[in-house]
C-alpha positions in Angstrom: -51.8 43.3 11.5 -54.7 42.5 13.7 -58.0 43.4 11.9 -61.5 43.3 13.2 -64.3 43.3 10.6 -67.9 44.3 11.2 -70.0 43.0 8.3 -73.5 44.3 8.0 -76.1 41.6 7.6 -77.5 43.4 4.5 -74.2 43.0 2.7 -73.3 39.5 4.0 -76.7 38.0 3.5 -78.9 40.3 1.4 -80.8 37.1 0.7 -80.1 33.7 2.1 -77.7 32.6 -0.6 -74.3 31.1 -0.7 -72.7 33.5 -3.2 -71.9 36.6 -1.0 -71.1 34.4 2.0 -68.6 32.4 0.0 -67.0 35.6 -1.3 -66.5 36.9 2.2 -65.1 33.6 3.4 -62.6 33.7 0.6 -61.5 37.2 1.4 -61.1 36.5 5.1 -59.1 33.4 4.3 -56.9 35.5 2.0 -56.2 37.9 4.9 -55.4 34.9 7.1 -53.0 33.5 4.5 -51.3 36.9 4.3 -50.5 36.6 8.0 -53.1 38.9 9.4 -55.0 38.1 12.6 -58.7 38.5 11.8 -61.9 38.6 13.9 -65.3 39.1 12.5 -68.7 40.3 13.7 -71.8 39.9 11.5 -75.2 41.6 11.5 -78.7 40.3 11.0 -79.7 42.2 7.8 -83.0 41.9 6.1 -83.9 38.6 7.8 -83.5 40.1 11.2 -85.5 43.2 10.2 -88.3 41.0 8.9 -88.5 39.1 12.2 -88.3 42.3 14.2 -91.0 44.0 12.1 -93.4 41.1 12.6 -92.7 40.8 16.3 -93.2 44.5 16.8 -96.6 44.2 15.1 -97.7 41.4 17.6 -96.6 43.5 20.6 -93.0 42.5 21.4 -91.0 45.1 23.4 -87.6 46.4 22.3 -85.6 44.0 24.4 -87.5 41.1 22.9 -86.9 42.5 19.5 -83.2 42.8 20.2 -83.1 39.2 21.3 -84.7 38.1 18.0 -82.1 40.2 16.1 -79.3 38.6 18.1 -80.5 35.1 17.2 -80.5 36.0 13.5 -77.0 37.4 13.7 -75.7 34.2 15.1 -77.4 32.2 12.4 -75.6 34.4 9.8 -72.4 33.9 11.7 -72.8 30.1 11.4 -73.3 30.5 7.7 -69.9 32.3 7.4 -68.3 29.8 9.7 -69.5 26.9 7.6 -67.9 28.5 4.5 -64.5 28.9 6.2 -63.7 25.2 6.7 -61.6 24.7 9.9 -60.1 28.2 10.1 -63.0 29.7 12.1 -63.9 28.9 15.7 -66.6 26.2 15.4 -69.4 28.2 17.0 -70.0 32.0 17.2 -68.5 33.3 20.5 -71.2 34.8 22.6 -69.0 37.2 24.5 -65.7 39.1 23.9 -63.7 36.9 26.3 -64.4 33.8 24.2 -63.7 35.7 21.0 -60.3 36.9 22.3 -59.5 33.3 23.4 -60.2 32.1 19.9 -57.8 34.7 18.5 -55.2 33.6 20.9 -55.6 30.0 19.7 -55.1 31.1 16.1 -58.8 30.6 15.2 -60.9 33.2 13.5 -63.8 34.2 15.8 -67.1 35.0 13.9 -69.4 36.6 16.3 -73.1 37.7 16.1 -74.7 39.9 18.6 -74.1 39.7 22.4 -76.6 41.6 24.5 -79.7 43.6 23.9 -79.1 47.2 22.9 -75.6 46.6 21.4 -75.5 46.7 17.6 -73.1 44.8 15.4 -70.9 47.8 15.1 -70.7 48.3 18.8 -69.9 44.6 19.4 -67.1 44.8 16.7 -65.7 48.1 18.1 -65.6 46.6 21.7 -63.8 43.5 20.3 -61.3 45.7 18.5 -60.6 47.7 21.6 -60.4 44.6 23.8 -58.0 42.8 21.5 -55.8 45.9 20.7 -56.6 45.7 17.0 -54.6 47.7 14.5 -57.6 48.3 12.2 -61.4 48.1 12.5 -63.3 47.8 9.2 -67.0 48.5 9.0 -68.3 46.8 5.8 -71.7 48.6 5.2 -74.3 49.0 2.5 -73.0 52.5 1.7 -69.5 53.5 0.4 -68.6 55.5 3.4 -69.9 58.2 5.8 -72.0 61.0 4.2 -73.3 64.3 5.5 -76.8 63.0 4.7 -78.5 59.7 3.7 -77.2 59.1 0.2 -80.2 56.9 -0.6 -82.5 59.8 0.1 -80.4 62.8 -0.8 -78.7 62.9 -4.2 -76.5 65.8 -3.1 -75.1 63.9 0.0 -71.3 64.3 0.2 -69.0 61.6 1.3 -66.3 62.4 3.8 -62.8 61.1 3.0 -61.8 61.2 6.7 -63.3 62.1 10.0 -62.3 62.1 13.7 -64.5 60.1 16.1 -65.8 63.4 17.5 -66.8 64.6 14.0 -68.5 61.2 13.4 -70.4 61.6 16.7 -71.8 64.8 15.3 -72.8 63.1 12.0 -74.6 60.1 13.5 -75.8 61.6 16.8 -79.3 62.3 15.6 -80.0 58.9 14.1 -82.7 57.0 16.1 -81.5 53.7 17.6 -84.1 51.0 17.9 -84.1 47.3 17.2 -83.5 46.8 13.5 -82.3 50.3 12.8 -79.6 51.0 10.3 -76.8 53.5 10.2 -73.3 53.6 8.7 -71.8 53.5 12.2 -74.1 53.8 15.2 -73.6 56.2 18.1 -72.5 53.7 20.7 -69.8 52.3 18.4 -68.7 55.8 17.6 -68.4 56.7 21.3 -66.3 53.5 21.8 -64.1 54.6 18.9 -63.7 58.0 20.5 -62.4 56.6 23.8 -60.2 53.8 22.3 -58.1 55.6 19.8 -58.7 52.9 17.2 -58.1 53.4 13.5 -61.2 52.5 11.5 -62.5 52.5 7.9 -66.1 52.7 6.8 -66.5 51.2 3.3 -68.8 49.6 0.8 -69.3 46.0 1.8 -71.2 45.1 -1.4 -67.7 44.2 -2.8 -65.9 41.9 -0.3 -62.5 42.6 -1.9 -62.7 46.1 -0.5 -61.5 44.6 2.8 -58.2 43.9 1.1 -57.9 47.4 -0.1 -58.6 48.8 3.4 -55.9 46.6 4.9 -53.5 47.9 2.2 -54.5 51.5 3.0 -55.8 52.1 -0.5 -59.6 52.3 -0.4 -62.6 54.4 -1.4 -64.3 54.6 1.9 -64.1 57.0 4.9 -61.1 56.8 7.3 -61.9 57.4 11.0 -58.7 58.9 12.3 -58.0 59.1 16.1 -58.1 62.5 17.6 -54.8 64.4 17.1 -53.5 62.3 14.2 
């Protein structure tokens, strides 16, 4: 199975610490050992938001803020690469062509951001579409997609499954700016809608949930192509 994983920076590097990074590296290596083809895209997390917040205060515009965030995602990608010995491509691919070439060589590409305005989820979704992935996993800071923010609304209900069109309705009103956070952003959702990809949104606080998603037995939200 070809699997692309989008790992939110807030779950990969909640703090700059080796523990969670090492856990993710082990799980990705386990998927590789099982014969799966794996590509990874990582986010910026709290470190990126801290830089973006400070830069916004001193007058940086949204493109400059995006560029700061991209730089942090690539630092986080290098942390994960360092934890994976020689299985990963030695540097984070900066575009989808280089990531696809790494997959064809048998390396595991670990990407950060690419261009301003494209979130981690959008980069991962485009990579999954470009490489004809069998499964796209969004490892997030929440256990799935809810009808409201579960951190703010105790009555929020988690969806077991959604079509991409239904997901568009859920996330469509979430504001997108540098450093914003959503279970899956609108651009990624629209890419899902056109591509027919199968995806899962799950709790990335436990890296082993990736294994459950690949096995088809998880507690997250399935994003099921229209008509299936």
